[in-house]
N, C-alpha and C positions, 0 to 999 in steps of 0.2 A: 573356625580352624580347630583341629583336634590337638590335644596336648602332645600326642606321640610325635607329630611332625612339626612341633613348635619351632619357629625361627628358621625353618627351611623355606627358601623362596621358591616361587614358581619359576621353572626353568624356561629360558628363552634361547634362541639362536644368536650366538655371538662368535663370528668367525675368528676374531682375534682375542678371545676371552682368556684371561689369566685365572679367573675364578673357576673352581671345579664344578660349581653348580650352574652349568651352562652347557648348551649344545654347541659343538664346534663344526659339526657336519650335518646334523639333522635340521633342515630348514623346511618346515611344513609347506610353505608357499613356493618354494623353488620349483620351477617347471622343468620336467625331464621328459623327453619324448612326447611333449604335448599334454602332459598330465602333472598335477601337483604331486610333490613328493609324498605328502600325507596320504593322497589317494592311491598312489602306487603301493606304499608299504602297509597301510591299514593296520597300525600297531594295536595290539591288545595286551593287557596285563591279566595274568591268570590269578584267580582267587586262591587256589589250593596251595601253591608253593609260597606265595607272597604273604598270605594271611592265615593259613590253616596249618602249615607245616611247622612242627615244633623244633626242628633242628637236629633230629636224630639220624642215626645211620645203622647199618646192621650190627654194629658192635657197641653202640652207645645211645643213650636216651636224649631227652630234651636238653637243649642248650639255650633256646630262645625263651625270654619272658615277655609276654605280650599282655597288655591289660584286657584284651578281649578274649583271651583263652578261657573258656568255660562253656557250660552246657545249658545256658538260659537264653531266653529271647533278648534280655538286656545285653548280654554278651554279643549276640548276633547283630543287634542294632549298633553297638559300639564298633564292632568289626566293620560294618557297612560304612559308618561315618568315617572311619580311618581309611578305608579303601577308597572311597570317593574323594577324600582329601588328597590321597596319593595320585589318583587319576588326574586331579586338577593340577597338581604340581608338575606332573610330567606332560600334561597336555595330550594324553593319548585319546584317540577317538573311539576305542572299544575296550571291553573287558570280557572275560569268560569265567564260568564257574561250573562246578558240580553242585548238585543239591546239598550234599552233606557238608560242603564248604561253608554254606551260608545260613543253615538253620540247624538247631539242635535236634537230636533224635528224640522222638516222643515215646510215650509208653505204649502206643499202638500205631498202626499204619495211619489211621484217621488223624491222630494227634500230630504225627510227623508231617502229614500233608497240610494240616492247618498251619503249622509252623512255617512251612515253605510258602504257602499262600500269603501269610502275613508279611514275610520278608520280601516277597515279590512286590507287594504294594509299596513297601518302604523303598525298594529300588526304583519303582516306577516314578514315585514323587521326586526322587533325586535326579533321575534321568530327565524328567520333564523340566526340572529347574536348571538344566544346562549340563548335566552329567553326560558321560560318554554313552554310546550305544552298546548293545550286546552283540558281539561277534558270534558267539554260540553258547548254548547251554548243554549240559549233559548230566547223566545220572551216575552216581558212584555205586557201581555194582561189584565192588571188589574188596572194600575195607572191612565190612561187617563179616563176622564169622559165618553167617548164614551162606555167604557166597564163596566159601572156601573151595567148593568143587564147581565153581562157575555160576553163571546166572542163566542165560538162555540155554546153555549146554548142561545144566545141572541134572543129575540122575533123579532128583526129587521134583515131581511136577508142581508141588506147592511153592517151591523156590522159583521155578519158572514163572508161576503166576504172580508172585510177589515182585519179581523183577519187571514183569510186563506192566503191572500196576504202577510201579515206581517210574518207569519210563513215560508212561502216560501222563503222570502229574508233572514230570520235568518238561515234557513237550508242551503241556498247557502253559507252564511258566515261561518257556522260551517264546511261545506264540504271544502271550500277554505282553511281554517286553519287546516285541517286534524284533526278535533275534534274526540275524542274517543266515544262520545255519543251526542245525542240531547235530551233535556228534555222538556216535556210539563207540566207546573205547572198551573193548572186551578184555579188561585187565586180567581176568581169570578164565577166559574162554579157551581152554586148552587142557592138557593133561600132564600129570606128573609121572604116571606109569601106564603102559599099555595093558598091564595085567588086570586092571579093573576098568578099562575104558572101551566103550563101543563107539568107534570113530564115526561110522555111518549114521548111527542114531543121533549123536551129538551135532554133527554137521546139519542134519535135517532139521533138528530143533532150532539151530542158530539161523538157518535160512528162513524158517517159518516166522521166527521172532522178527527178523528184519523186514519181512514182507508185511507183517502187522504194523510195524512202525511206518512204513511207506503208506499203507492204507489209511492209517490214522492221520498222517500229515494231510492227505487230500480231504479227509472227512472234515477236519477243523479249518481247512482253508489256509494252512501254513504255507507261506510263499517262499520260505527259506530253503536251503539245500540240506539234504540228509547226507552226513559224512560218516565214513568208517575210518578208524585210525589203525594202520598196520603196526604190528609189533611182534617180533619173532619169539621172544622168550622173556623170562623174569616177570612175574614170579614163577610161572609154570615152566616146565621143561620145554614144552612146545606149544605155541599158541596158533590157533587156526588162521588168524589174520596175520600171517608171518611177514609178508612184504607186499609191495604193490602188485606183483605178478600173481601171487596167491589170492589176494583179495579180488582182483579182477576175474580170475577163474571162478571164484565163489559167486560173485555177482552174476556172471554169465550163467552159471549152473541154475540159479534161481530166478533168472529173467529180470534182474534188477540193475543191469549195467547202464540203463538209460535214466534210472531214478536216483542212484546213489553215486556220490563222488568220494574222494579220499582226502583225509587230513593227514599230511605226511610230516613226520618229525625227524630231525637230523639225527638225534640220538638213537632212535629206533632203526634208522637206515644203517647206522654203523653196527649195531648189534646183529643185523641180518647179514652182515658181510658186504654191504654195498656202500657207495658214496651217496651223499644227500642228492647231488645233482643227477645221479643215475635214477634214483627213485622218482624225482621230479620229471625227468625227461621221459621215463617210461609211462608215468601217469598221464602226461600231456599227450603222448603218442596214442594212448588208448582212450583219450577223451574223458578221463576221470580225475584230473587235477582240480582240487577244490580249494584247500587251505593248507597252511603250514604251522607247525610248532617249531619255533626257532630256539635252539639251544646247542649244546655240544657235549660230547662225552670226554672224560679223561682217558686218553689213549693208553694209559698204563693200568687202567682198571677194566675188568671184563663185565661191568654192569652199567646201568643207566644212571649216570651221575648228574645229568641236567645242569651243567654249567651254563652260565650266560655266554653267548657267542663273543669271541674276541679276535677272530681271524678274518681279516678283510678278504683275502683271496678265497677262502672257503665260502664265505657268504656271497661274494661276487659271482662265483660259478653257479650257486643256487639261484640267485636272482636272474642270471643270464637265461637259465632254462625257463623261468617264470615269464620273463619278458618275451622270449621267443614264442611262448604259448599264448601271448596276448595279454598277460597280466591277470591279476585277480579280478573276479567278478563279485561273488558273495563272500569269498574267502579273504584272508589277511594273514598278518604275521603275529602270531600269539607267542609271547615269551613264556614257554613252558620251562622255566628256568628258576633255580633257587639259589639263595645265598649259600656260601660255605658255612658250616656249623660254627665256625669261629668268628663269623662276621655278625656281630651282635647289635650294632647300633642302627637307629632309624635312618641315619645318613647312608649307611651301607645299602639299604634297600632302594633308596632313591638313586644313588649313583651307579649301582649295578645296572639298573634299567637304562639310565641315561647313557652310560658307556655302550651298552648293547645297541641302543637306538642309533648312536653315532656310527658304530661299526656297520650296522645295516644300511645306513644312509651312504656311507663310503662305498660299500659293496654294490648298492643299487646304482650309484653314479658310475662306478667302474664298469658294471654290466651294460649300462646304457651306452657308455662310450665304446665298448667293444662292439655292440650291435650297430651303432652308427658308423663306426669305422668300416665294417663290412668285410674285413679280410678273412675272418673266421668262416663266415657264411659263404664267401666266394670260394675258399679252399674246399669246403664241404661240397658245394655244388660241382666244382671241377672234378672231384674224386668220383662222383657218380654220373658224370656227363655222358658217358657211353650208354647209359640206360635210357637217355632221352631220345636216342635214335629210333626211328620206326621199326627197324629190323629187330632191335633188342626187345621192344615191347611186344612185337609179334611172337618172339620166341617164348614168352611167358604163356601165350595161348596155344602153344604147339605141344608136341609130345617128344618123348625121349628118342624114338626112332628117327624122326625128322631132324631133330637137333644133331644127332650123331652123323647122319648123312651129310648135313651141311658142314659140320666140322671137317669131315673127310674131304669133301669137295673143295673146300677153301684151303685145305692144308694148314689149318690153324696150329700155331705154336706160340700161344700168348705168354708174355713175360710179366712178372710182377712189377708194380709201380710203387715207389716209396710212399708211405703214409705220412711222412714228414712230421712225426709226432713232436720231436724236440723243437723243431722250428715253430710249431704252433704253440707249444708251451712257452717258448721265448716271447712270442707275440703277446700272449696273455699277460705275461709278467711286466710288459711295458706299461700296463694300465694301473700299476700299484705304486 
């Protein structure tokens, strides 16, 4: 046991618990819709916000003091020891990381790669000893100043090359650790001004980069899913992976829609002007729903604040769309969420995750209950029932002239039918 989490017990499910160090709703073995709750939710803890973030914001610097903060391999190993202790306390089945979260930057690309390979073996030993699995790995292609103008979309071909080499090493690490997915988050794949930007060129570079990733996946025999994460803005003015619809159009343009799925984040959906459930439903309808980052934004701030989720109704609507789509396969629920910069204690880190896991468990159960109840789906089916008639289907294969002639012959004067929105909202609220 590490000193950082000393005296914090392993959390367990206790429905009537009075101790805050317990789960009140997250029961991993509870069966919902024929599947264990743990297997539905597939929780993952992210390395970057939990162990690498110093507690800064746009107007202030570090507030967290962590014994593993430093740029040596000893610091990296201590960080790993602490992280795996937290994974054990929470009982999560997965974790996620960027390369820069887990290893120090070396004096050269080769040294940086050796550092990553060394910590990869350190992880492997911990995982083999009973630690959680890897939900996904990814490369940090945004923090270092070399990536200030993007990675795949950079105007300098040497930076494209450096980014490609970095992704190759991160895919190797993810493959070595038997990761379920590999994510590409284009943190700076966008522009700040059109005055110095060639949109066509940058999009072509980005498409070619992703095609190389898919090719390498098959070459090394990686069985996981390649995921792209939509994000509309911040830090750039406009990012090319704006939302689900934009990403799908991009994948189609480069013939990758059968090879790549999406990792969708609640906070990014809000920044794009959408709801989380909208992005999930659209991805499911297009066949590209892969995994999710679960967090929330502060609705009084116009930027990505990455709060832990605390609204059961919001979470339930998200899981309703996931359940309607058949649930996760290789994906899961990654907490891409961070403490508030005034939450300094080790207990805060544990309890923030525990509370979020309970919120997700309550949301999942509500979503399953809504699905089992069937009234929402029955109302949806009834609204479109007219399209099930043979003549309606035949009309879709017809032409405007024939349709116009039929309307005139039948003397059609159709009247609108209520969408019953408030009644359906009332129905949903019964489950909370």
